C-alpha positions as CSV (number, residue, x, y, z in Angstrom):
1,L,-6.4,2.1,-6.4
2,A,-9.1,4.6,-5.4
3,L,-8.6,6.5,-8.6
4,L,-8.8,3.3,-10.7
5,D,-12.1,2.4,-8.9
6,E,-13.4,5.8,-9.8
7,A,-12.4,5.3,-13.4
8,L,-14.3,2.1,-13.5
9,Q,-17.5,3.9,-12.4
10,T,-17.1,6.4,-15.3
11,C,-16.7,3.8,-18.1
12,S,-19.7,1.6,-18.8
13,L,-19.4,-1.8,-20.4
14,E,-21.8,-0.8,-23.2
15,D,-20.3,2.6,-24.1
16,A,-16.6,2.0,-23.5
17,P,-15.8,-1.7,-23.3
18,L,-12.2,-1.3,-24.4
19,H,-11.4,1.5,-21.9
20,R,-13.2,-0.5,-19.1
21,A,-11.0,-3.6,-20.0
22,R,-7.9,-1.5,-19.8
23,V,-8.8,-0.1,-16.4
24,L,-9.7,-3.5,-15.1
25,N,-6.3,-4.7,-16.1
26,D,-4.7,-1.8,-14.2
27,V,-6.7,-2.7,-11.1
28,A,-5.8,-6.4,-11.5
29,W,-2.1,-5.4,-11.7
30,V,-2.3,-3.3,-8.5
31,H,-3.9,-6.2,-6.6
32,A,-1.3,-8.6,-8.0
33,R,1.5,-6.4,-6.8
34,K,-0.1,-6.3,-3.3
35,G,-0.4,-10.1,-3.2
36,G,-4.2,-10.1,-3.9
37,Y,-4.1,-12.9,-6.5
38,V,-7.7,-14.0,-6.2
39,L,-8.9,-10.4,-6.7
40,A,-6.4,-9.9,-9.5
41,T,-7.6,-13.0,-11.3
42,D,-11.3,-11.8,-10.9
43,Y,-10.5,-8.4,-12.4
44,C,-8.6,-10.0,-15.3
45,N,-11.5,-12.2,-16.1
46,Q,-13.8,-9.2,-16.0
47,G,-11.5,-7.5,-18.4
48,F,-11.6,-10.4,-20.8
49,S,-15.5,-10.3,-20.6
50,A,-15.4,-6.6,-21.4
51,L,-13.2,-7.2,-24.4
52,E,-15.9,-9.4,-26.0
53,K,-17.9,-6.3,-26.7
54,A,-14.9,-4.4,-28.2
55,P,-14.2,-4.2,-31.9
56,Q,-11.5,-6.6,-33.3
57,D,-8.7,-4.1,-33.9
58,E,-5.1,-3.4,-32.8
59,A,-6.2,-1.6,-29.7
60,R,-8.2,-4.6,-28.6
61,H,-5.2,-6.9,-29.2
62,R,-3.0,-4.6,-27.1
63,V,-5.4,-4.7,-24.1
64,A,-5.8,-8.5,-24.5
65,A,-2.0,-8.9,-24.5
66,D,-1.8,-6.8,-21.3
67,L,-4.5,-8.9,-19.6
68,H,-2.8,-12.2,-20.5
69,S,0.5,-10.7,-19.2
70,T,-1.0,-9.8,-15.9
71,L,-2.8,-13.1,-15.5
72,G,0.4,-14.9,-16.5
73,T,2.3,-13.0,-13.8
74,V,-0.4,-14.0,-11.2
75,R,-0.1,-17.6,-12.2
76,W,3.7,-17.4,-12.0
77,Y,3.6,-15.8,-8.5
78,T,1.2,-18.6,-7.3
79,G,3.5,-21.3,-8.7
80,D,1.3,-22.4,-11.6
81,Y,4.0,-22.3,-14.2
82,A,2.1,-24.2,-16.9
83,Q,-0.7,-21.6,-16.9
84,A,1.7,-18.8,-16.7
85,L,3.5,-20.1,-19.8
86,E,0.3,-20.3,-21.7
87,H,-0.7,-16.7,-20.9
88,F,2.8,-15.4,-21.7
89,Q,2.8,-17.3,-25.0
90,E,-0.5,-15.8,-25.9
91,T,0.8,-12.3,-25.0
92,L,3.8,-12.9,-27.3
93,R,1.4,-14.1,-30.1
94,L,-0.6,-10.9,-29.9
95,K,2.5,-8.7,-29.7
96,E,3.8,-10.4,-32.8
97,E,0.5,-10.0,-34.6
98,I,0.4,-6.2,-34.1
99,G,4.1,-5.8,-34.7
100,D,4.9,-4.5,-31.2
101,V,8.6,-5.4,-31.1
102,Y,9.3,-3.6,-27.9
103,G,6.5,-5.4,-26.2
104,M,7.9,-8.7,-27.6
105,A,11.2,-7.9,-25.9
106,L,9.4,-7.4,-22.6
107,V,7.6,-10.8,-23.0
108,Y,10.9,-12.5,-23.7
109,N,12.1,-11.2,-20.4
110,R,9.0,-12.5,-18.7
111,L,9.5,-15.9,-20.3
112,A,13.2,-15.9,-19.3
113,G,12.2,-15.2,-15.7
114,L,9.6,-17.9,-15.7
115,Y,12.1,-20.5,-17.0
116,W,14.7,-19.2,-14.5
117,A,12.1,-19.9,-11.7
118,R,11.7,-23.4,-13.2
119,K,15.5,-23.9,-13.0
120,D,15.7,-24.2,-16.8
121,C,18.7,-21.9,-17.3
122,A,19.2,-23.0,-20.9
123,L,15.7,-21.7,-22.0
124,A,16.0,-18.7,-19.8
125,G,19.2,-17.8,-21.6
126,Q,17.6,-18.3,-25.0
127,Y,14.8,-15.9,-24.2
128,L,17.2,-13.3,-22.8
129,Q,19.2,-13.5,-26.0
130,K,16.0,-12.9,-28.0
131,S,15.2,-9.9,-25.9
132,L,18.8,-8.6,-26.3
133,E,18.6,-8.9,-30.1
134,I,15.4,-6.9,-30.3
135,R,16.7,-4.2,-28.0
136,Q,19.9,-3.9,-30.1
137,R,17.8,-3.7,-33.3
138,I,15.6,-0.9,-32.0
139,G,18.4,1.1,-30.3
140,D,17.1,0.7,-26.8
141,M,20.5,1.0,-25.1
142,L,19.2,0.9,-21.5
143,G,17.4,-2.2,-22.4
144,V,20.5,-3.7,-24.0
145,A,22.4,-2.9,-20.8
146,H,19.7,-4.6,-18.7
147,A,19.8,-7.6,-21.0
148,Y,23.6,-8.0,-20.6
149,N,23.2,-7.6,-16.9
150,N,20.5,-10.4,-16.8
151,L,22.7,-12.7,-18.9
152,G,25.6,-12.0,-16.5
153,V,23.4,-12.9,-13.5
154,L,22.4,-16.1,-15.3
155,A,26.0,-17.0,-16.1
156,Y,27.1,-16.3,-12.5
157,A,24.3,-18.6,-11.2
158,E,25.8,-21.4,-13.4
159,D,29.3,-20.7,-12.0
160,N,30.4,-19.5,-15.4
161,Y,32.3,-16.6,-14.0
162,D,34.3,-15.6,-17.1
163,Q,31.1,-15.3,-19.1
164,A,29.4,-13.5,-16.3
165,I,32.3,-11.0,-16.2
166,A,32.2,-10.5,-20.0
167,Y,28.4,-9.7,-19.9
168,H,28.7,-7.4,-16.9
169,E,31.6,-5.5,-18.6
170,Q,29.4,-4.9,-21.6
171,S,26.5,-3.8,-19.4
172,L,28.9,-1.5,-17.5
173,Q,30.2,0.1,-20.7
174,I,26.8,1.0,-21.9
175,K,25.6,2.3,-18.5
176,K,28.7,4.6,-18.4
177,E,28.0,5.9,-21.9
178,I,24.4,6.8,-21.2
179,G,25.1,8.3,-17.8
180,D,23.3,5.7,-15.7
181,M,25.2,6.2,-12.4
182,Q,23.0,3.8,-10.3
183,G,23.2,1.2,-13.0
184,T,27.0,1.7,-13.2
185,A,27.3,1.0,-9.5
186,G,25.2,-2.1,-9.9
187,S,27.4,-3.5,-12.7
188,L,30.5,-2.7,-10.7
189,N,29.1,-4.6,-7.8
190,N,28.2,-7.5,-10.0
191,L,31.7,-7.5,-11.4
192,G,33.2,-7.5,-7.9
193,E,31.1,-10.5,-6.9
194,A,32.0,-12.4,-10.0
195,C,35.7,-11.6,-9.6
196,Y,35.6,-12.6,-6.0
197,S,34.0,-15.9,-6.8
198,K,36.7,-16.5,-9.4
199,G,39.4,-15.8,-6.9
200,E,40.5,-12.5,-8.3
201,Y,40.4,-10.7,-5.0
202,D,42.3,-7.6,-5.9
203,R,40.2,-7.0,-8.9
204,A,37.1,-7.7,-6.9
205,V,38.1,-5.1,-4.2
206,S,38.7,-2.5,-7.0
207,Y,35.3,-3.0,-8.5
208,L,33.5,-3.1,-5.2
209,G,35.3,0.1,-4.1
210,Q,34.2,1.9,-7.2
211,A,30.7,0.8,-6.7
212,R,30.8,2.1,-3.1
213,D,32.2,5.4,-4.2
214,I,29.4,6.0,-6.7
215,C,26.8,5.0,-4.2
216,V,28.2,7.5,-1.7
217,K,28.3,10.2,-4.4
218,I,24.6,9.7,-5.5
219,G,23.4,9.1,-2.0
220,D,22.3,5.5,-2.6
221,K,23.0,3.6,0.6
């Protein structure tokens, strides 16, 4: 945070409004992560003010999208889901406008999380599927694995254990292929829990045992 404050001192509003807006967003995000939502909101608003002096180009849209995403997260964490949704939708619009498909996938994840918080599992699932489709299209295999994992968690929460197992198995396969040991242990653990809830106790013990062995091997307690 001290380094970011120093960066703010070196970029004036007149000479580098875009850079200043970008740093203001970074400062806002740090405060948001620390629970300083009032300060985070203030820095976001300063960032939007700085952007008014920046040229209308792709770089400006990228920073504006980041500011909306940060402010949407702040609104989400403070329980203002309606405002959070507006900011995330604006983030998505800007990402679409500049053709940032990877960024769109990230926003879809945010929207899924928001609808999950609102207990709207149907919409959460739709946005997770959209994120999955983009990650598959751009070849982001780790992202694909995470998307399957999230879909599995969602299915498990709805007591759809067969679907949860299917998603977690897909996630597990990819994590093994890319050598993600910690992720592999996580998927095995999720499979163990789903199998246990389904009443398949021997299978659950097998998965959980494999997860434990990997955790011991990589030193993850």
